[in-house]
C-alpha positions in Angstrom: -8.3 -11.4 -0.8 -8.6 -11.8 3.0 -5.1 -13.3 3.1 -3.7 -10.3 1.2 -5.5 -7.9 3.5 -4.3 -9.8 6.6 -0.7 -9.6 5.4 -1.1 -5.9 4.5 -2.5 -5.2 8.0 0.5 -6.9 9.6 2.8 -4.7 7.6 0.9 -1.7 9.1 1.8 -2.7 12.6 5.5 -2.7 11.7 5.5 0.8 10.0 6.9 3.6 12.1 5.1 7.0 12.3 1.9 5.9 10.7 -1.3 7.0 12.4 -3.9 4.4 13.4 -6.1 3.6 10.5 -3.4 4.3 7.9 -0.9 2.3 5.9 2.6 3.2 4.7 3.4 2.2 1.1 6.5 2.7 -1.1 5.9 3.5 -4.7 7.9 4.1 -7.9 11.5 3.8 -8.8 12.6 6.1 -6.0 10.4 4.3 -3.5 8.6 7.4 -2.4 6.6 6.8 0.9 2.9 7.5 1.0 0.6 7.1 4.0 -2.9 6.2 2.9 -6.1 5.2 4.7 -6.5 1.5 5.3 -9.9 1.8 3.7 -8.1 1.9 0.3 -7.5 -1.9 0.8 -11.2 -2.6 0.1 -11.0 -0.9 -3.3 -10.8 -3.5 -6.2 -8.2 -1.5 -8.1 -6.0 -1.3 -5.0 -6.5 -5.0 -4.3 -5.1 -5.6 -7.8 -2.0 -3.6 -6.9 -1.7 -5.6 -3.7 -1.8 -8.8 -5.7 1.0 -7.5 -8.0 3.0 -6.4 -4.9 2.8 -9.8 -3.4 3.9 -11.5 -6.6 6.8 -9.1 -7.1 8.0 -8.2 -3.7 6.2 -10.1 -1.0 5.0 -8.0 1.9 8.3 -7.3 3.7 9.9 -3.9 3.4 13.0 -2.9 5.4 11.3 0.3 6.5 8.0 -1.4 7.6 5.6 -0.7 4.8 4.3 -2.2 1.5 6.2 -1.8 -1.8 3.7 -1.2 -4.6 4.9 -2.1 -8.2 3.5 1.0 -9.9 4.7 4.3 -11.3 4.3 7.1 -8.7 2.0 9.3 -10.9 -0.3 6.3 -11.6 -0.5 5.5 -7.9 -1.3 9.1 -7.0 -4.0 9.2 -9.8 -5.5 5.9 -8.5 -5.6 6.8 -4.8 -6.9 10.3 -5.5 -10.1 8.6 -6.6 -10.7 7.0 -3.2 -12.7 9.2 -1.0 -11.1 12.5 -2.2 -7.5 11.5 -1.3 
């Protein structure tokens, strides 16, 4: 998991317009951009999404964020459970 988090953190440094302590991710068929707290990376359910993302897309994104292989509404539902997001 540390390797996944390290790769995810490197993607953070490439993302434009993302406040310190946050991560840009792209979700759904339309690749909607979300900016979420990095603290989400420690959540087991989010770590599973990161594993799926690595398998499907790798960690490169032309716009400097992570691509998450998940439906947008499922992602919003999941992240809303983390610290009141």
